[in-house]
N, CA, C and O atoms as a Tripos MOL2 file, in Angstrom:
@<TRIPOS>MOLECULE
protein
  236   235    59     0     0
PROTEIN
NO_CHARGES

@<TRIPOS>ATOM
      1 N          32.9220   82.0770  107.5940 N.3       1 MET1
      2 CA         32.3340   82.0930  107.7080 C.3       1 MET1
      3 C          30.9590   83.0740  107.5330 C.2       1 MET1
      4 O          31.2090   84.2800  107.5390 O.2       1 MET1
      5 N          29.1950   82.5980  107.3400 N.am      2 ALA2
      6 CA         28.7530   84.0270  106.8470 C.3       2 ALA2
      7 C          28.0770   84.6380  108.6670 C.2       2 ALA2
      8 O          28.2420   84.2620  109.8280 O.2       2 ALA2
      9 N          27.1850   85.8950  107.8710 N.am      3 ASP3
     10 CA         27.0100   86.5850  108.9670 C.3       3 ASP3
     11 C          25.2760   87.0080  108.3500 C.2       3 ASP3
     12 O          24.6610   86.9300  107.2870 O.2       3 ASP3
     13 N          25.0660   87.3920  109.5130 N.am      4 VAL4
     14 CA         23.4650   87.9510  109.2450 C.3       4 VAL4
     15 C          22.5830   89.1590  108.9750 C.2       4 VAL4
     16 O          22.4050   89.6770  110.0780 O.2       4 VAL4
     17 N          22.0830   89.7060  108.2470 N.am      5 ASN5
     18 CA         21.7200   91.1800  108.3970 C.3       5 ASN5
     19 C          20.8460   90.5670  109.6940 C.2       5 ASN5
     20 O          20.5940   89.3640  109.7570 O.2       5 ASN5
     21 N          20.3500   91.6490  110.8640 N.am      6 VAL6
     22 CA         19.3680   91.6860  111.8560 C.3       6 VAL6
     23 C          18.3840   92.7260  112.2560 C.2       6 VAL6
     24 O          18.5120   93.2440  113.3650 O.2       6 VAL6
     25 N          17.6360   93.0040  111.6480 N.am      7 LYS7
     26 CA         16.7640   94.6130  111.5300 C.3       7 LYS7
     27 C          15.5530   94.2820  112.5850 C.2       7 LYS7
     28 O          15.0490   93.1640  112.4810 O.2       7 LYS7
     29 N          15.0020   95.2470  113.6820 N.am      8 LEU8
     30 CA         14.7010   95.6800  113.9030 C.3       8 LEU8
     31 C          13.4140   96.1770  113.7760 C.2       8 LEU8
     32 O          13.4950   97.0660  114.6230 O.2       8 LEU8
     33 N          11.7600   96.2980  113.1390 N.am      9 VAL9
     34 CA         10.5670   96.1330  112.5750 C.3       9 VAL9
     35 C           9.5300   96.4440  113.6280 C.2       9 VAL9
     36 O           8.3600   96.7470  113.3950 O.2       9 VAL9
     37 N          10.0740   96.3370  114.7660 N.am     10 LYS10
     38 CA          8.9750   96.2260  116.2750 C.3      10 LYS10
     39 C           9.6820   96.8260  116.8350 C.2      10 LYS10
     40 O          10.9000   96.9840  116.9120 O.2      10 LYS10
     41 N           8.4030   97.3530  117.4580 N.am     11 SER11
     42 CA          8.9600   98.1020  119.3630 C.3      11 SER11
     43 C           8.8610   97.2910  120.6070 C.2      11 SER11
     44 O           7.9810   96.7020  121.2340 O.2      11 SER11
     45 N          10.1760   97.5200  120.6980 N.am     12 LEU12
     46 CA         10.2170   96.9890  122.5460 C.3      12 LEU12
     47 C           9.5830   96.5850  123.1210 C.2      12 LEU12
     48 O           9.4130   95.4040  123.4220 O.2      12 LEU12
     49 N           8.6410   98.2520  123.6610 N.am     13 ILE13
     50 CA          7.4080   98.4000  124.1450 C.3      13 ILE13
     51 C           6.3640   98.1530  124.5150 C.2      13 ILE13
     52 O           5.4550   98.4210  123.7300 O.2      13 ILE13
     53 N           5.8860   97.3610  126.2410 N.am     14 GLY14
     54 CA          5.6270   95.8570  126.0120 C.3      14 GLY14
     55 C           5.9030   94.8430  126.0540 C.2      14 GLY14
     56 O           5.0600   93.9960  126.3520 O.2      14 GLY14
     57 N           7.7420   94.3690  125.6570 N.am     15 CYS15
     58 CA          8.3450   93.5490  125.7950 C.3      15 CYS15
     59 C           9.1110   93.2250  126.8270 C.2      15 CYS15
     60 O           9.7480   94.1440  127.3430 O.2      15 CYS15
     61 N           9.2710   91.5800  127.4960 N.am     16 LYS16
     62 CA          9.2780   91.1450  128.6880 C.3      16 LYS16
     63 C          10.9360   91.7800  128.6160 C.2      16 LYS16
     64 O          11.5390   91.9500  127.5560 O.2      16 LYS16
     65 N          11.5820   92.1240  130.1990 N.am     17 LYS17
     66 CA         12.7030   92.7140  130.4030 C.3      17 LYS17
     67 C          13.5930   91.9470  129.7470 C.2      17 LYS17
     68 O          14.6140   92.3470  129.1880 O.2      17 LYS17
     69 N          12.9420   90.1280  129.8660 N.am     18 ASP18
     70 CA         14.3110   89.8530  129.4430 C.3      18 ASP18
     71 C          14.7740   89.0930  127.2770 C.2      18 ASP18
     72 O          15.7860   88.5690  126.8110 O.2      18 ASP18
     73 N          13.5690   89.4220  126.7190 N.am     19 GLN19
     74 CA         13.9490   90.5860  125.3720 C.3      19 GLN19
     75 C          14.1340   91.7910  125.3840 C.2      19 GLN19
     76 O          15.3050   91.7270  125.0100 O.2      19 GLN19
     77 N          14.0040   92.5780  125.4720 N.am     20 ILE20
     78 CA         14.6030   93.2860  124.9850 C.3      20 ILE20
     79 C          16.3120   93.3980  125.5560 C.2      20 ILE20
     80 O          17.2770   93.9030  124.9820 O.2      20 ILE20
     81 N          16.2350   92.7590  126.8140 N.am     21 ALA21
     82 CA         17.8700   92.5200  127.0500 C.3      21 ALA21
     83 C          18.0520   91.3490  125.9910 C.2      21 ALA21
     84 O          19.2300   90.9970  126.0600 O.2      21 ALA21
     85 N          17.7110   90.9750  125.5140 N.am     22 THR22
     86 CA         18.2340   89.9310  124.0100 C.3      22 THR22
     87 C          18.1330   91.1310  122.4680 C.2      22 THR22
     88 O          18.7490   91.1600  121.4020 O.2      22 THR22
     89 N          17.4160   91.6920  122.8600 N.am     23 ALA23
     90 CA         17.4260   93.0640  121.7320 C.3      23 ALA23
     91 C          18.6230   93.7930  121.2480 C.2      23 ALA23
     92 O          19.2970   93.8190  120.2180 O.2      23 ALA23
     93 N          18.6150   94.6070  122.8740 N.am     24 GLN24
     94 CA         20.3480   94.7990  123.1050 C.3      24 GLN24
     95 C          21.6330   94.5540  123.3190 C.2      24 GLN24
     96 O          22.7270   95.1190  123.3160 O.2      24 GLN24
     97 N          20.8400   92.9080  123.6140 N.am     25 SER25
     98 CA         22.9380   92.1250  122.9130 C.3      25 SER25
     99 C          22.4750   91.7070  121.1630 C.2      25 SER25
    100 O          23.4830   91.5020  120.4850 O.2      25 SER25
    101 N          21.8570   91.6390  120.7990 N.am     26 LEU26
    102 CA         22.1040   91.8410  119.5360 C.3      26 LEU26
    103 C          22.4070   93.7110  118.6030 C.2      26 LEU26
    104 O          22.3990   93.9480  117.3950 O.2      26 LEU26
    105 N          22.6370   94.6830  119.7820 N.am     27 GLY27
    106 CA         22.7930   95.8750  119.5950 C.3      27 GLY27
    107 C          22.1380   96.8650  118.1860 C.2      27 GLY27
    108 O          22.5230   97.5990  117.2760 O.2      27 GLY27
    109 N          20.3910   96.0300  119.0200 N.am     28 LEU28
    110 CA         18.7310   96.5850  119.0940 C.3      28 LEU28
    111 C          18.5120   97.4630  119.9320 C.2      28 LEU28
    112 O          18.3940   97.0720  121.0940 O.2      28 LEU28
    113 N          18.3870   98.8470  119.6720 N.am     29 ARG29
    114 CA         17.7850  100.0200  120.8670 C.3      29 ARG29
    115 C          15.8960  100.1110  119.9640 C.2      29 ARG29
    116 O          14.8740   99.4630  120.1880 O.2      29 ARG29
    117 N          16.2840  101.5170  118.6950 N.am     30 LYS30
    118 CA         15.5250  101.7070  118.1690 C.3      30 LYS30
    119 C          15.2220  101.1880  116.7920 C.2      30 LYS30
    120 O          15.8620  101.0760  115.7470 O.2      30 LYS30
    121 N          13.6910  100.8450  117.2930 N.am     31 ILE31
    122 CA         12.6850  100.4470  115.3080 C.3      31 ILE31
    123 C          13.7540  101.1010  114.5700 C.2      31 ILE31
    124 O          14.2240  102.2140  114.8070 O.2      31 ILE31
    125 N          14.1440  100.1540  113.4950 N.am     32 GLY32
    126 CA         14.8870  100.6950  112.0380 C.3      32 GLY32
    127 C          16.3190  100.5420  112.2880 C.2      32 GLY32
    128 O          17.1520  101.1540  111.6200 O.2      32 GLY32
    129 N          16.6790   99.6010  113.3990 N.am     33 ASP33
    130 CA         18.4940   99.3640  114.1930 C.3      33 ASP33
    131 C          18.8030   98.2410  112.8630 C.2      33 ASP33
    132 O          18.2430   97.2790  112.3380 O.2      33 ASP33
    133 N          19.5290   98.6990  112.7720 N.am     34 VAL34
    134 CA         20.5370   97.5040  111.8780 C.3      34 VAL34
    135 C          21.8450   96.5820  112.3500 C.2      34 VAL34
    136 O          22.9400   97.1440  112.3410 O.2      34 VAL34
    137 N          21.7840   95.4480  112.6840 N.am     35 SER35
    138 CA         23.0300   95.5910  113.2220 C.3      35 SER35
    139 C          23.6860   93.7130  112.4590 C.2      35 SER35
    140 O          22.8100   92.8560  112.3430 O.2      35 SER35
    141 N          25.0450   93.3640  112.0740 N.am     36 VAL36
    142 CA         25.6950   92.0770  111.1900 C.3      36 VAL36
    143 C          25.9970   91.2220  112.5960 C.2      36 VAL36
    144 O          26.5220   91.6690  113.6160 O.2      36 VAL36
    145 N          25.6200   90.1610  112.4080 N.am     37 GLN37
    146 CA         25.8960   89.6730  113.3900 C.3      37 GLN37
    147 C          25.9450   88.1660  112.3560 C.2      37 GLN37
    148 O          25.4080   87.6880  111.3570 O.2      37 GLN37
    149 N          27.0620   87.8290  113.4660 N.am     38 PRO38
    150 CA         27.7590   86.3980  113.0110 C.3      38 PRO38
    151 C          26.8400   84.7740  112.4790 C.2      38 PRO38
    152 O          25.9120   84.2750  113.1150 O.2      38 PRO38
    153 N          27.1960   84.4440  111.6990 N.am     39 ASP39
    154 CA         25.7100   83.1000  111.4040 C.3      39 ASP39
    155 C          26.8360   81.9220  112.5090 C.2      39 ASP39
    156 O          28.0040   81.5520  112.3840 O.2      39 ASP39
    157 N          25.5070   81.5810  113.7870 N.am     40 ASN40
    158 CA         26.0670   80.5170  114.7200 C.3      40 ASN40
    159 C          24.9450   80.4130  115.8170 C.2      40 ASN40
    160 O          23.9030   81.0600  115.9250 O.2      40 ASN40
    161 N          25.3050   79.7160  116.3580 N.am     41 ALA41
    162 CA         24.3800   78.8210  117.4730 C.3      41 ALA41
    163 C          23.9200   79.6350  118.1950 C.2      41 ALA41
    164 O          22.6930   79.5570  118.2540 O.2      41 ALA41
    165 N          24.8130   81.2070  119.4100 N.am     42 GLN42
    166 CA         23.8130   82.1060  119.5340 C.3      42 GLN42
    167 C          23.6320   82.7130  119.0930 C.2      42 GLN42
    168 O          23.5430   83.5690  119.9730 O.2      42 GLN42
    169 N          23.4360   83.1780  118.2500 N.am     43 THR43
    170 CA         23.0460   84.4390  117.6400 C.3      43 THR43
    171 C          21.7770   83.6710  117.4720 C.2      43 THR43
    172 O          20.7720   84.0630  118.0650 O.2      43 THR43
    173 N          21.7380   82.6550  116.7470 N.am     44 ARG44
    174 CA         20.1290   81.8960  116.2680 C.3      44 ARG44
    175 C          19.4320   82.0040  116.8980 C.2      44 ARG44
    176 O          18.5820   82.8570  116.6450 O.2      44 ARG44
    177 N          19.3210   81.1940  118.1700 N.am     45 GLY45
    178 CA         18.8580   81.1230  119.6760 C.3      45 GLY45
    179 C          18.2920   82.6570  120.1040 C.2      45 GLY45
    180 O          17.1450   82.8640  120.4990 O.2      45 GLY45
    181 N          19.1770   83.5280  119.9680 N.am     46 LYS46
    182 CA         18.9990   85.4340  120.1980 C.3      46 LYS46
    183 C          17.8850   85.5380  118.7560 C.2      46 LYS46
    184 O          17.7570   86.7040  118.3850 O.2      46 LYS46
    185 N          17.3130   84.8010  118.1550 N.am     47 ILE47
    186 CA         17.2740   85.6320  116.9500 C.3      47 ILE47
    187 C          15.6280   84.7140  117.2320 C.2      47 ILE47
    188 O          14.9010   85.6630  117.5250 O.2      47 ILE47
    189 N          15.1440   84.0300  117.2630 N.am     48 LYS48
    190 CA         14.2200   82.4150  117.9290 C.3      48 LYS48
    191 C          13.6940   83.5460  119.1320 C.2      48 LYS48
    192 O          13.8250   84.7640  119.0050 O.2      48 LYS48
    193 N          13.3150   83.1310  119.8590 N.am     49 LYS49
    194 CA         13.4300   84.0820  121.2960 C.3      49 LYS49
    195 C          12.1680   85.3080  120.8930 C.2      49 LYS49
    196 O          11.0360   85.4330  121.3600 O.2      49 LYS49
    197 N          13.0260   86.2620  119.6500 N.am     50 ILE50
    198 CA         12.0920   87.5540  119.6130 C.3      50 ILE50
    199 C          12.0770   87.9540  118.1990 C.2      50 ILE50
    200 O          11.9870   89.1310  117.8500 O.2      50 ILE50
    201 N          12.1860   86.7600  117.2250 N.am     51 GLY51
    202 CA         11.5240   86.1570  115.8880 C.3      51 GLY51
    203 C          11.2710   87.6200  115.3540 C.2      51 GLY51
    204 O          12.0020   88.3040  114.6380 O.2      51 GLY51
    205 N           9.6140   88.0160  116.0800 N.am     52 PHE52
    206 CA          8.1610   88.2570  115.5480 C.3      52 PHE52
    207 C           8.9340   89.6790  115.7890 C.2      52 PHE52
    208 O           8.2010   90.6110  115.4600 O.2      52 PHE52
    209 N           9.8330   89.9790  116.1300 N.am     53 LEU53
    210 CA         10.3370   91.1670  116.3570 C.3      53 LEU53
    211 C          11.4790   91.9000  114.7730 C.2      53 LEU53
    212 O          11.8200   93.0260  114.4090 O.2      53 LEU53
    213 N          11.6460   90.8390  114.4020 N.am     54 LEU54
    214 CA         12.7220   91.8280  113.8880 C.3      54 LEU54
    215 C          12.4130   90.7670  112.2140 C.2      54 LEU54
    216 O          11.5250   89.9770  111.8930 O.2      54 LEU54
    217 N          13.6530   91.2910  111.5080 N.am     55 GLU55
    218 CA         13.8990   91.0040  110.1440 C.3      55 GLU55
    219 C          14.8560   90.8030  109.7750 C.2      55 GLU55
    220 O          15.7840   91.5540  110.0770 O.2      55 GLU55
    221 N          15.0440   89.7370  108.9860 N.am     56 VAL56
    222 CA         16.3550   88.9350  109.3540 C.3      56 VAL56
    223 C          16.6870   88.1690  107.7390 C.2      56 VAL56
    224 O          16.0600   87.2940  107.1420 O.2      56 VAL56
    225 N          17.9480   88.9290  107.3690 N.am     57 THR57
    226 CA         18.5740   88.8810  106.1190 C.3      57 THR57
    227 C          19.4780   87.6300  106.1310 C.2      57 THR57
    228 O          19.8020   87.0360  107.1580 O.2      57 THR57
    229 N          19.8070   87.3340  105.0240 N.am     58 GLU58
    230 CA         21.8870   87.2020  104.9300 C.3      58 GLU58
    231 C          22.5200   88.0690  104.4250 C.2      58 GLU58
    232 O          22.1910   89.0020  103.6920 O.2      58 GLU58
    233 N          23.8040   87.6330  104.9790 N.am     59 ALA59
    234 CA         23.8910   88.7120  104.6250 C.3      59 ALA59
    235 C          25.5400   88.5640  103.3670 C.2      59 ALA59
    236 O          25.9570   89.5590  102.7750 O.2      59 ALA59
@<TRIPOS>BOND
     1     1     2 1
     2     2     3 1
     3     3     4 2
     4     3     5 am
     5     5     6 1
     6     6     7 1
     7     7     8 2
     8     7     9 am
     9     9    10 1
    10    10    11 1
    11    11    12 2
    12    11    13 am
    13    13    14 1
    14    14    15 1
    15    15    16 2
    16    15    17 am
    17    17    18 1
    18    18    19 1
    19    19    20 2
    20    19    21 am
    21    21    22 1
    22    22    23 1
    23    23    24 2
    24    23    25 am
    25    25    26 1
    26    26    27 1
    27    27    28 2
    28    27    29 am
    29    29    30 1
    30    30    31 1
    31    31    32 2
    32    31    33 am
    33    33    34 1
    34    34    35 1
    35    35    36 2
    36    35    37 am
    37    37    38 1
    38    38    39 1
    39    39    40 2
    40    39    41 am
    41    41    42 1
    42    42    43 1
    43    43    44 2
    44    43    45 am
    45    45    46 1
    46    46    47 1
    47    47    48 2
    48    47    49 am
    49    49    50 1
    50    50    51 1
    51    51    52 2
    52    51    53 am
    53    53    54 1
    54    54    55 1
    55    55    56 2
    56    55    57 am
    57    57    58 1
    58    58    59 1
    59    59    60 2
    60    59    61 am
    61    61    62 1
    62    62    63 1
    63    63    64 2
    64    63    65 am
    65    65    66 1
    66    66    67 1
    67    67    68 2
    68    67    69 am
    69    69    70 1
    70    70    71 1
    71    71    72 2
    72    71    73 am
    73    73    74 1
    74    74    75 1
    75    75    76 2
    76    75    77 am
    77    77    78 1
    78    78    79 1
    79    79    80 2
    80    79    81 am
    81    81    82 1
    82    82    83 1
    83    83    84 2
    84    83    85 am
    85    85    86 1
    86    86    87 1
    87    87    88 2
    88    87    89 am
    89    89    90 1
    90    90    91 1
    91    91    92 2
    92    91    93 am
    93    93    94 1
    94    94    95 1
    95    95    96 2
    96    95    97 am
    97    97    98 1
    98    98    99 1
    99    99   100 2
   100    99   101 am
   101   101   102 1
   102   102   103 1
   103   103   104 2
   104   103   105 am
   105   105   106 1
   106   106   107 1
   107   107   108 2
   108   107   109 am
   109   109   110 1
   110   110   111 1
   111   111   112 2
   112   111   113 am
   113   113   114 1
   114   114   115 1
   115   115   116 2
   116   115   117 am
   117   117   118 1
   118   118   119 1
   119   119   120 2
   120   119   121 am
   121   121   122 1
   122   122   123 1
   123   123   124 2
   124   123   125 am
   125   125   126 1
   126   126   127 1
   127   127   128 2
   128   127   129 am
   129   129   130 1
   130   130   131 1
   131   131   132 2
   132   131   133 am
   133   133   134 1
   134   134   135 1
   135   135   136 2
   136   135   137 am
   137   137   138 1
   138   138   139 1
   139   139   140 2
   140   139   141 am
   141   141   142 1
   142   142   143 1
   143   143   144 2
   144   143   145 am
   145   145   146 1
   146   146   147 1
   147   147   148 2
   148   147   149 am
   149   149   150 1
   150   150   151 1
   151   151   152 2
   152   151   153 am
   153   153   154 1
   154   154   155 1
   155   155   156 2
   156   155   157 am
   157   157   158 1
   158   158   159 1
   159   159   160 2
   160   159   161 am
   161   161   162 1
   162   162   163 1
   163   163   164 2
   164   163   165 am
   165   165   166 1
   166   166   167 1
   167   167   168 2
   168   167   169 am
   169   169   170 1
   170   170   171 1
   171   171   172 2
   172   171   173 am
   173   173   174 1
   174   174   175 1
   175   175   176 2
   176   175   177 am
   177   177   178 1
   178   178   179 1
   179   179   180 2
   180   179   181 am
   181   181   182 1
   182   182   183 1
   183   183   184 2
   184   183   185 am
   185   185   186 1
   186   186   187 1
   187   187   188 2
   188   187   189 am
   189   189   190 1
   190   190   191 1
   191   191   192 2
   192   191   193 am
   193   193   194 1
   194   194   195 1
   195   195   196 2
   196   195   197 am
   197   197   198 1
   198   198   199 1
   199   199   200 2
   200   199   201 am
   201   201   202 1
   202   202   203 1
   203   203   204 2
   204   203   205 am
   205   205   206 1
   206   206   207 1
   207   207   208 2
   208   207   209 am
   209   209   210 1
   210   210   211 1
   211   211   212 2
   212   211   213 am
   213   213   214 1
   214   214   215 1
   215   215   216 2
   216   215   217 am
   217   217   218 1
   218   218   219 1
   219   219   220 2
   220   219   221 am
   221   221   222 1
   222   222   223 1
   223   223   224 2
   224   223   225 am
   225   225   226 1
   226   226   227 1
   227   227   228 2
   228   227   229 am
   229   229   230 1
   230   230   231 1
   231   231   232 2
   232   231   233 am
   233   233   234 1
   234   234   235 1
   235   235   236 2
@<TRIPOS>SUBSTRUCTURE
     1 MET1         2 RESIDUE 1 A MET
     2 ALA2         6 RESIDUE 1 A ALA
     3 ASP3        10 RESIDUE 1 A ASP
     4 VAL4        14 RESIDUE 1 A VAL
     5 ASN5        18 RESIDUE 1 A ASN
     6 VAL6        22 RESIDUE 1 A VAL
     7 LYS7        26 RESIDUE 1 A LYS
     8 LEU8        30 RESIDUE 1 A LEU
     9 VAL9        34 RESIDUE 1 A VAL
    10 LYS10       38 RESIDUE 1 A LYS
    11 SER11       42 RESIDUE 1 A SER
    12 LEU12       46 RESIDUE 1 A LEU
    13 ILE13       50 RESIDUE 1 A ILE
    14 GLY14       54 RESIDUE 1 A GLY
    15 CYS15       58 RESIDUE 1 A CYS
    16 LYS16       62 RESIDUE 1 A LYS
    17 LYS17       66 RESIDUE 1 A LYS
    18 ASP18       70 RESIDUE 1 A ASP
    19 GLN19       74 RESIDUE 1 A GLN
    20 ILE20       78 RESIDUE 1 A ILE
    21 ALA21       82 RESIDUE 1 A ALA
    22 THR22       86 RESIDUE 1 A THR
    23 ALA23       90 RESIDUE 1 A ALA
    24 GLN24       94 RESIDUE 1 A GLN
    25 SER25       98 RESIDUE 1 A SER
    26 LEU26      102 RESIDUE 1 A LEU
    27 GLY27      106 RESIDUE 1 A GLY
    28 LEU28      110 RESIDUE 1 A LEU
    29 ARG29      114 RESIDUE 1 A ARG
    30 LYS30      118 RESIDUE 1 A LYS
    31 ILE31      122 RESIDUE 1 A ILE
    32 GLY32      126 RESIDUE 1 A GLY
    33 ASP33      130 RESIDUE 1 A ASP
    34 VAL34      134 RESIDUE 1 A VAL
    35 SER35      138 RESIDUE 1 A SER
    36 VAL36      142 RESIDUE 1 A VAL
    37 GLN37      146 RESIDUE 1 A GLN
    38 PRO38      150 RESIDUE 1 A PRO
    39 ASP39      154 RESIDUE 1 A ASP
    40 ASN40      158 RESIDUE 1 A ASN
    41 ALA41      162 RESIDUE 1 A ALA
    42 GLN42      166 RESIDUE 1 A GLN
    43 THR43      170 RESIDUE 1 A THR
    44 ARG44      174 RESIDUE 1 A ARG
    45 GLY45      178 RESIDUE 1 A GLY
    46 LYS46      182 RESIDUE 1 A LYS
    47 ILE47      186 RESIDUE 1 A ILE
    48 LYS48      190 RESIDUE 1 A LYS
    49 LYS49      194 RESIDUE 1 A LYS
    50 ILE50      198 RESIDUE 1 A ILE
    51 GLY51      202 RESIDUE 1 A GLY
    52 PHE52      206 RESIDUE 1 A PHE
    53 LEU53      210 RESIDUE 1 A LEU
    54 LEU54      214 RESIDUE 1 A LEU
    55 GLU55      218 RESIDUE 1 A GLU
    56 VAL56      222 RESIDUE 1 A VAL
    57 THR57      226 RESIDUE 1 A THR
    58 GLU58      230 RESIDUE 1 A GLU
    59 ALA59      234 RESIDUE 1 A ALA
């Protein structure tokens, strides 16, 4: 199974609480944080929800 690298590139300040919770569930707290996540439906849904804050690459 493939993995994806998820990097937070924009600030969470001013975001809705559910968007902040989604970022934290991906292991992202500060700008520049990088997390390796499995490429599955749950991860893709989280990425879709806050994609405007993220940079996603294949691992």
